[in-house]
PASEBA-1860 file (N, C-alpha, C; in nm, 3 decimals):
! residues 211
1> MLGANDGI> 0.082/-0.120/0.000/0.000/0.000/0.000/0.086/0.126/0.000 ~ 0.186/0.128/0.087/0.274/0.245/0.095/0.355/0.260/-0.033 ~ 0.401/0.149/-0.089/0.477/0.155/-0.213/0.393/0.209/-0.327 ~ 0.267/0.169/-0.334/0.178/0.219/-0.438/0.153/0.368/-0.421 ~ 0.132/0.411/-0.296/0.115/0.554/-0.271/0.237/0.634/-0.314 ~ 0.354/0.582/-0.283/0.478/0.650/-0.325/0.485/0.661/-0.476 ~ 0.451/0.552/-0.544/0.456/0.552/-0.690/0.359/0.651/-0.750 ~ 0.238/0.653/-0.697/0.136/0.746/-0.749/0.181/0.890/-0.731
9> LSTAGLVL> 0.217/0.924/-0.609/0.243/1.065/-0.577/0.370/1.117/-0.640 ~ 0.477/1.038/-0.635/0.603/1.086/-0.692/0.594/1.100/-0.843 ~ 0.530/1.005/-0.908/0.517/1.012/-1.053/0.419/1.120/-1.095 ~ 0.311/1.134/-1.020/0.215/1.242/-1.050/0.283/1.377/-1.040 ~ 0.359/1.396/-0.933/0.430/1.523/-0.918/0.527/1.548/-1.032 ~ 0.594/1.443/-1.075/0.693/1.457/-1.183/0.626/1.494/-1.316 ~ 0.524/1.417/-1.355/0.462/1.443/-1.486/0.384/1.574/-1.485 ~ 0.325/1.610/-1.373/0.253/1.737/-1.367/0.349/1.855/-1.375
17> GVAAADAA> 0.463/1.841/-1.311/0.562/1.947/-1.319/0.612/1.967/-1.460 ~ 0.635/1.857/-1.530/0.681/1.865/-1.669/0.569/1.917/-1.758 ~ 0.445/1.869/-1.735/0.332/1.914/-1.817/0.304/2.062/-1.797 ~ 0.320/2.109/-1.672/0.295/2.250/-1.643/0.397/2.339/-1.712 ~ 0.513/2.286/-1.747/0.613/2.363/-1.820/0.583/2.367/-1.969 ~ 0.465/2.315/-2.006/0.421/2.315/-2.146/0.512/2.231/-2.235 ~ 0.557/2.118/-2.179/0.645/2.029/-2.254/0.565/1.943/-2.351 ~ 0.632/1.890/-2.448/0.567/1.801/-2.545/0.532/1.668/-2.478
25> VSVIATAG> 0.436/1.598/-2.541/0.391/1.470/-2.485/0.507/1.372/-2.474 ~ 0.597/1.372/-2.571/0.710/1.281/-2.568/0.800/1.309/-2.449 ~ 0.815/1.435/-2.414/0.897/1.472/-2.299/0.829/1.426/-2.170 ~ 0.698/1.447/-2.163/0.622/1.403/-2.045/0.633/1.252/-2.028 ~ 0.618/1.179/-2.140/0.627/1.032/-2.135/0.765/0.986/-2.090 ~ 0.868/1.051/-2.144/1.004/1.013/-2.107/1.030/1.038/-1.959 ~ 0.987/1.154/-1.910/1.006/1.186/-1.769/0.930/1.089/-1.680 ~ 0.805/1.059/-1.720/0.724/0.968/-1.638/0.780/0.828/-1.634
33> LAGLVAGA> 0.821/0.776/-1.750/0.878/0.641/-1.754/1.011/0.634/-1.678 ~ 1.091/0.738/-1.693/1.217/0.740/-1.620/1.192/0.744/-1.469 ~ 1.093/0.823/-1.428/1.060/0.829/-1.286/1.008/0.695/-1.234 ~ 0.928/0.627/-1.316/0.875/0.496/-1.276/0.988/0.395/-1.257 ~ 1.076/0.388/-1.357/1.185/0.290/-1.349/1.281/0.323/-1.235 ~ 1.317/0.452/-1.224/1.410/0.490/-1.118/1.349/0.467/-0.980 ~ 1.222/0.500/-0.965/1.157/0.480/-0.836/1.145/0.333/-0.799 ~ 1.106/0.251/-0.896/1.093/0.107/-0.870/1.228/0.046/-0.833
41> ASMAAGEY> 1.332/0.087/-0.907/1.466/0.034/-0.878/1.513/0.080/-0.740 ~ 1.484/0.205/-0.706/1.524/0.256/-0.575/1.451/0.184/-0.463 ~ 1.321/0.161/-0.480/1.244/0.089/-0.380/1.296/-0.053/-0.362 ~ 1.325/-0.121/-0.476/1.375/-0.258/-0.470/1.510/-0.265/-0.399 ~ 1.599/-0.173/-0.435/1.732/-0.174/-0.374/1.725/-0.144/-0.225 ~ 1.644/-0.045/-0.190/1.630/-0.009/-0.049/1.573/-0.122/0.035 ~ 1.468/-0.186/-0.017/1.407/-0.297/0.056/1.503/-0.415/0.067 ~ 1.577/-0.443/-0.041/1.668/-0.556/-0.039/1.776/-0.536/0.067
49> VSVSSQRD> 1.833/-0.416/0.071/1.939/-0.388/0.169/1.884/-0.394/0.311 ~ 1.769/-0.331/0.332/1.710/-0.327/0.466/1.673/-0.466/0.516 ~ 1.604/-0.543/0.432/1.558/-0.676/0.473/1.676/-0.773/0.482 ~ 1.778/-0.754/0.400/1.898/-0.838/0.410/1.965/-0.817/0.546 ~ 1.968/-0.693/0.593/2.025/-0.665/0.725/1.945/-0.734/0.834 ~ 1.813/-0.733/0.819/1.727/-0.802/0.916/1.752/-0.952/0.913 ~ 1.766/-1.008/0.793/1.792/-1.152/0.780/1.928/-1.187/0.840 ~ 2.028/-1.101/0.820/2.159/-1.126/0.879/2.151/-1.129/1.031
57> AENADLAL> 2.072/-1.038/1.088/2.056/-1.034/1.233/1.987/-1.161/1.283 ~ 1.886/-1.207/1.211/1.817/-1.330/1.249/1.911/-1.449/1.244 ~ 1.990/-1.458/1.137/2.085/-1.570/1.126/2.190/-1.566/1.236 ~ 2.234/-1.445/1.274/2.332/-1.431/1.381/2.272/-1.477/1.514 ~ 2.147/-1.440/1.539/2.079/-1.484/1.662/2.065/-1.635/1.666 ~ 2.031/-1.694/1.553/2.015/-1.840/1.548/2.150/-1.910/1.569 ~ 2.255/-1.855/1.513/2.388/-1.915/1.531/2.430/-1.909/1.677 ~ 2.403/-1.796/1.742/2.437/-1.782/1.885/2.356/-1.880/1.968
65> ERRELAAD> 2.228/-1.894/1.937/2.143/-1.986/2.012/2.188/-2.131/1.992 ~ 2.233/-2.163/1.872/2.283/-2.297/1.843/2.406/-2.327/1.929 ~ 2.495/-2.231/1.942/2.616/-2.250/2.025/2.579/-2.265/2.173 ~ 2.482/-2.186/2.217/2.441/-2.195/2.358/2.376/-2.329/2.389 ~ 2.300/-2.381/2.295/2.238/-2.512/2.315/2.342/-2.622/2.324 ~ 2.446/-2.609/2.245/2.553/-2.709/2.249/2.635/-2.698/2.376 ~ 2.656/-2.578/2.425/2.742/-2.558/2.542/2.669/-2.582/2.674 ~ 2.540/-2.549/2.682/2.468/-2.559/2.809/2.323/-2.599/2.784
73> PEGELAEL> 2.300/-2.724/2.747/2.163/-2.767/2.717/2.069/-2.759/2.837 ~ 2.118/-2.789/2.956/2.033/-2.784/3.075/1.992/-2.641/3.107 ~ 2.087/-2.551/3.094/2.055/-2.411/3.120/1.954/-2.357/3.020 ~ 1.968/-2.397/2.895/1.874/-2.353/2.792/1.736/-2.414/2.814 ~ 1.732/-2.539/2.865/1.605/-2.601/2.898/1.534/-2.524/3.008 ~ 1.611/-2.486/3.111/1.554/-2.408/3.221/1.505/-2.272/3.171 ~ 1.578/-2.214/3.078/1.537/-2.084/3.023/1.406/-2.096/2.945 ~ 1.393/-2.205/2.870/1.270/-2.227/2.794/1.153/-2.251/2.888
81> AAIHETRG> 1.177/-2.327/2.995/1.072/-2.351/3.094/1.029/-2.220/3.160 ~ 1.125/-2.134/3.191/1.094/-2.006/3.254/1.007/-1.919/3.163 ~ 1.030/-1.927/3.033/0.948/-1.851/2.939/0.802/-1.895/2.948 ~ 0.780/-2.026/2.958/0.644/-2.076/2.967/0.581/-2.048/3.102 ~ 0.663/-2.036/3.205/0.608/-1.995/3.335/0.551/-1.854/3.328 ~ 0.619/-1.766/3.256/0.569/-1.629/3.244/0.437/-1.623/3.168 ~ 0.404/-1.730/3.098/0.277/-1.735/3.024/0.165/-1.796/3.106 ~ 0.193/-1.825/3.233/0.089/-1.870/3.324/0.092/-2.017/3.361
89> LTPALALR> 0.190/-2.094/3.311/0.199/-2.234/3.346/0.266/-2.251/3.482 ~ 0.232/-2.358/3.551/0.300/-2.390/3.676/0.443/-2.433/3.643 ~ 0.535/-2.422/3.739/0.673/-2.462/3.711/0.686/-2.605/3.660 ~ 0.609/-2.697/3.719/0.619/-2.837/3.677/0.570/-2.855/3.534 ~ 0.456/-2.793/3.502/0.402/-2.805/3.368/0.490/-2.732/3.266 ~ 0.545/-2.617/3.307/0.633/-2.543/3.217/0.756/-2.625/3.182 ~ 0.812/-2.695/3.281/0.929/-2.780/3.256/0.893/-2.896/3.165 ~ 0.774/-2.952/3.187/0.732/-3.064/3.102/0.714/-3.018/2.957
97> VAEELSAG> 0.653/-2.902/2.939/0.634/-2.848/2.804/0.769/-2.823/2.737 ~ 0.862/-2.765/2.814/0.995/-2.738/2.760/1.065/-2.867/2.719 ~ 1.050/-2.970/2.799/1.112/-3.098/2.767/1.050/-3.159/2.641 ~ 0.918/-3.149/2.629/0.851/-3.202/2.511/0.896/-3.129/2.384 ~ 0.903/-2.998/2.396/0.947/-2.920/2.280/1.092/-2.950/2.244 ~ 1.175/-2.965/2.344/1.317/-2.989/2.321/1.344/-3.129/2.270 ~ 1.248/-3.219/2.287/1.267/-3.355/2.236/1.264/-3.357/2.084 ~ 1.203/-3.255/2.025/1.201/-3.245/1.879/1.316/-3.159/1.831
105> DQLAAHAR> 1.282/-3.048/1.768/1.383/-2.955/1.716/1.409/-2.849/1.822 ~ 1.519/-2.867/1.897/1.550/-2.773/2.005/1.568/-2.631/1.954 ~ 1.642/-2.617/1.848/1.669/-2.484/1.798/1.541/-2.414/1.753 ~ 1.452/-2.489/1.687/1.326/-2.430/1.642/1.242/-2.386/1.761 ~ 1.241/-2.466/1.869/1.165/-2.431/1.988/1.217/-2.303/2.052 ~ 1.348/-2.293/2.065/1.408/-2.173/2.126/1.395/-2.052/2.033 ~ 1.408/-2.075/1.904/1.394/-1.964/1.810/1.253/-1.906/1.817 ~ 1.154/-1.992/1.826/1.015/-1.945/1.829/0.981/-1.877/1.961
113> DELRIEEG> 1.014/-1.940/2.074/0.969/-1.890/2.202/1.063/-1.788/2.265 ~ 1.192/-1.799/2.238/1.289/-1.707/2.298/1.325/-1.592/2.206 ~ 1.347/-1.623/2.078/1.392/-1.520/1.983/1.279/-1.463/1.900 ~ 1.162/-1.524/1.906/1.048/-1.482/1.824/1.078/-1.493/1.675 ~ 1.149/-1.598/1.638/1.184/-1.622/1.498/1.123/-1.754/1.455 ~ 1.044/-1.750/1.347/0.987/-1.871/1.290/1.032/-1.882/1.145 ~ 1.059/-2.002/1.102/1.113/-2.024/0.967/1.024/-1.962/0.860 ~ 0.893/-1.980/0.874/0.802/-1.929/0.772/0.788/-1.779/0.771
121> RMARPLQA> 0.840/-1.712/0.876/0.824/-1.566/0.885/0.957/-1.493/0.885 ~ 1.063/-1.563/0.850/1.193/-1.497/0.845/1.198/-1.400/0.728 ~ 1.283/-1.299/0.742/1.295/-1.195/0.640/1.338/-1.256/0.506 ~ 1.276/-1.210/0.399/1.308/-1.258/0.263/1.342/-1.137/0.175 ~ 1.471/-1.109/0.160/1.513/-0.988/0.086/1.461/-0.981/-0.057 ~ 1.471/-1.090/-0.133/1.428/-1.086/-0.272/1.278/-1.065/-0.285 ~ 1.203/-1.130/-0.199/1.058/-1.113/-0.201/1.020/-0.968/-0.169 ~ 1.087/-0.911/-0.069/1.059/-0.772/-0.033/1.096/-0.678/-0.146
129> AWSSAAAF> 1.206/-0.707/-0.215/1.253/-0.619/-0.323/1.154/-0.617/-0.440 ~ 1.115/-0.736/-0.488/1.028/-0.736/-0.606/0.889/-0.688/-0.573 ~ 0.839/-0.717/-0.452/0.704/-0.671/-0.417/0.699/-0.520/-0.404 ~ 0.805/-0.459/-0.349/0.809/-0.313/-0.338/0.818/-0.249/-0.476 ~ 0.903/-0.307/-0.562/0.915/-0.254/-0.699/0.783/-0.267/-0.774 ~ 0.715/-0.378/-0.757/0.588/-0.399/-0.828/0.481/-0.302/-0.778 ~ 0.475/-0.283/-0.645/0.375/-0.190/-0.590/0.400/-0.048/-0.638 ~ 0.527/-0.006/-0.637/0.560/0.128/-0.685/0.523/0.143/-0.832
137> SLGAAVPL> 0.555/0.044/-0.913/0.528/0.052/-1.056/0.379/0.060/-1.085 ~ 0.300/-0.020/-1.015/0.155/-0.016/-1.035/0.099/0.121/-0.999 ~ 0.147/0.176/-0.887/0.101/0.308/-0.848/0.144/0.414/-0.947 ~ 0.269/0.407/-0.992/0.321/0.508/-1.084/0.250/0.504/-1.218 ~ 0.198/0.388/-1.257/0.131/0.377/-1.386/0.001/0.458/-1.391 ~ -0.060/0.481/-1.277/-0.190/0.551/-1.274/-0.178/0.694/-1.328 ~ -0.095/0.781/-1.268/-0.085/0.917/-1.324/-0.017/0.921/-1.460 ~ 0.071/0.827/-1.487/0.140/0.826/-1.616/0.041/0.797/-1.730
145> VAVLAVPG> -0.044/0.699/-1.710/-0.144/0.668/-1.812/-0.242/0.784/-1.827 ~ -0.281/0.844/-1.714/-0.377/0.955/-1.719/-0.322/1.074/-1.797 ~ -0.197/1.110/-1.769/-0.141/1.228/-1.834/-0.116/1.206/-1.983 ~ -0.096/1.082/-2.022/-0.073/1.053/-2.164/-0.203/1.026/-2.240 ~ -0.306/0.983/-2.169/-0.431/0.946/-2.236/-0.520/1.066/-2.264 ~ -0.509/1.169/-2.182/-0.597/1.286/-2.197/-0.524/1.395/-2.275 ~ -0.582/1.444/-2.382/-0.512/1.544/-2.464/-0.541/1.688/-2.420 ~ -0.458/1.778/-2.468/-0.483/1.921/-2.457/-0.488/1.976/-2.316
153> VARIPATV> -0.572/2.079/-2.299/-0.577/2.152/-2.172/-0.637/2.068/-2.060 ~ -0.705/1.960/-2.093/-0.766/1.875/-1.990/-0.665/1.781/-1.926 ~ -0.545/1.777/-1.981/-0.445/1.680/-1.935/-0.414/1.696/-1.786 ~ -0.383/1.817/-1.743/-0.343/1.838/-1.604/-0.459/1.816/-1.507 ~ -0.577/1.879/-1.526/-0.687/1.854/-1.431/-0.730/1.707/-1.427 ~ -0.727/1.638/-1.541/-0.766/1.497/-1.542/-0.666/1.413/-1.462 ~ -0.539/1.442/-1.479/-0.436/1.368/-1.404/-0.449/1.393/-1.254 ~ -0.473/1.519/-1.217/-0.492/1.552/-1.076/-0.613/1.477/-1.019
161> AVTLITLA> -0.723/1.477/-1.094/-0.845/1.411/-1.045/-0.824/1.261/-1.028 ~ -0.766/1.198/-1.129/-0.742/1.053/-1.122/-0.648/1.020/-1.005 ~ -0.545/1.101/-0.990/-0.448/1.076/-0.882/-0.513/1.090/-0.745 ~ -0.591/1.196/-0.725/-0.654/1.218/-0.595/-0.757/1.111/-0.563 ~ -0.833/1.068/-0.663/-0.931/0.961/-0.640/-0.861/0.831/-0.601 ~ -0.752/0.800/-0.671/-0.678/0.678/-0.639/-0.615/0.685/-0.501 ~ -0.557/0.801/-0.468/-0.499/0.819/-0.335/-0.604/0.806/-0.226 ~ -0.722/0.862/-0.250/-0.830/0.852/-0.151/-0.870/0.706/-0.128
169> GLGAAGAR> -0.881/0.632/-0.238/-0.917/0.490/-0.225/-0.813/0.411/-0.148 ~ -0.686/0.434/-0.180/-0.579/0.362/-0.110/-0.569/0.405/0.036 ~ -0.587/0.535/0.061/-0.583/0.582/0.200/-0.693/0.522/0.284 ~ -0.812/0.517/0.227/-0.925/0.458/0.299/-0.904/0.308/0.321 ~ -0.855/0.240/0.217/-0.832/0.095/0.228/-0.724/0.065/0.331 ~ -0.617/0.144/0.330/-0.509/0.123/0.427/-0.557/0.143/0.569 ~ -0.636/0.247/0.591/-0.689/0.273/0.725/-0.782/0.160/0.769 ~ -0.865/0.114/0.677/-0.959/0.007/0.711/-0.885/-0.122/0.745
177> LGGAPSRP> -0.781/-0.152/0.670/-0.703/-0.273/0.699/-0.635/-0.264/0.835 ~ -0.600/-0.144/0.876/-0.537/-0.125/1.007/-0.635/-0.111/1.120 ~ -0.765/-0.121/1.089/-0.867/-0.113/1.193/-0.903/0.030/1.233 ~ -0.860/0.128/1.154/-0.887/0.268/1.184/-1.000/0.319/1.095 ~ -1.061/0.432/1.130/-1.165/0.491/1.044/-1.108/0.525/0.907 ~ -1.184/0.499/0.802/-1.132/0.517/0.667/-1.126/0.664/0.625 ~ -1.219/0.747/0.673/-1.224/0.885/0.625/-1.099/0.966/0.661 ~ -1.052/0.962/0.787/-0.930/1.038/0.818/-0.809/0.995/0.735
185> GAVRVVTW> -0.797/0.866/0.710/-0.686/0.817/0.629/-0.694/0.869/0.487 ~ -0.815/0.871/0.431/-0.832/0.921/0.294/-0.806/1.071/0.287 ~ -0.860/1.146/0.384/-0.842/1.292/0.384/-0.695/1.328/0.399 ~ -0.626/1.257/0.485/-0.485/1.287/0.510/-0.401/1.268/0.384 ~ -0.417/1.156/0.317/-0.334/1.129/0.199/-0.373/1.219/0.082 ~ -0.500/1.251/0.069/-0.544/1.341/-0.038/-0.491/1.483/-0.014 ~ -0.496/1.529/0.110/-0.449/1.664/0.141/-0.302/1.681/0.108 ~ -0.222/1.590/0.157/-0.078/1.600/0.130/-0.045/1.574/-0.016
193> GALAMALT> -0.121/1.487/-0.080/-0.100/1.463/-0.222/-0.132/1.586/-0.305 ~ -0.241/1.655/-0.271/-0.277/1.776/-0.344/-0.171/1.884/-0.326 ~ -0.120/1.897/-0.204/-0.015/1.997/-0.179/0.111/1.966/-0.260 ~ 0.148/1.840/-0.264/0.268/1.801/-0.337/0.252/1.828/-0.486 ~ 0.137/1.793/-0.541/0.115/1.816/-0.684/0.107/1.965/-0.716 ~ 0.047/2.043/-0.627/0.041/2.188/-0.649/0.180/2.248/-0.652 ~ 0.266/2.201/-0.563/0.402/2.254/-0.556/0.480/2.221/-0.683 ~ 0.475/2.095/-0.726/0.550/2.057/-0.846/0.494/2.123/-0.971
201> SLIGYLVG> 0.362/2.139/-0.977/0.302/2.207/-1.092/0.345/2.354/-1.096 ~ 0.351/2.418/-0.979/0.394/2.557/-0.974/0.538/2.571/-1.020 ~ 0.622/2.481/-0.974/0.763/2.486/-1.015/0.774/2.466/-1.166 ~ 0.700/2.368/-1.221/0.703/2.345/-1.365/0.655/2.466/-1.443 ~ 0.548/2.530/-1.394/0.495/2.648/-1.463/0.596/2.762/-1.462 ~ 0.658/2.786/-1.344/0.755/2.896/-1.334/0.878/2.872/-1.421 ~ 0.925/2.748/-1.422/1.042/2.714/-1.505/1.008/2.729/-1.652 ~ 0.888/2.679/-1.690/0.846/2.689/-1.829/0.829/2.832/-1.872
209> ASI> 0.774/2.917/-1.785/0.753/3.057/-1.818/0.883/3.132/-1.833 ~ 0.981/3.098/-1.747/1.110/3.169/-1.752/1.192/3.129/-1.875 ~ 1.175/3.003/-1.918/1.248/2.956/-2.035/1.180/3.004/-2.163
END
């Protein structure tokens, strides 16, 4: 959701700024496509680096836990039992649960209960990279298609309208998914989106007028 919002707003600001400078359609298309590709690549690279760091930290924690299990299995068993005691089990039952869990995959049991790391939920850098790039690209395509599809003087107002409607929908959907009221989320993203587009359009107009 956030990646799509970034794609919509950054690309809308870019193409509106260029369009406001009274540039040719080919120039607008080139700027928009370049912004889409650059933004998607930037999002992918940023997510890959960030999530790779998270994955490295998870692997380091697992390696440390593996060494501790080999060096002091009894102490680690007691630590696992203590974790279950904090969840409301009696000491005897907590120890029994810890023993049962440790009879299988000890590392997996400690990773889940002590480190909060589960195999199915570990960080995936490549997945994060392509999903961020795809979300940004889909969002960026909205204002780009609008500005190229509508001819003449209607180009800028149509692009603004399409962008604001899409931002409102995504803002409302994001708020609803988070369990918050949808209207404040939509108003917030539309307000800041309108301000950003107004600023870039003004800059494009002033630059175009001076040239």
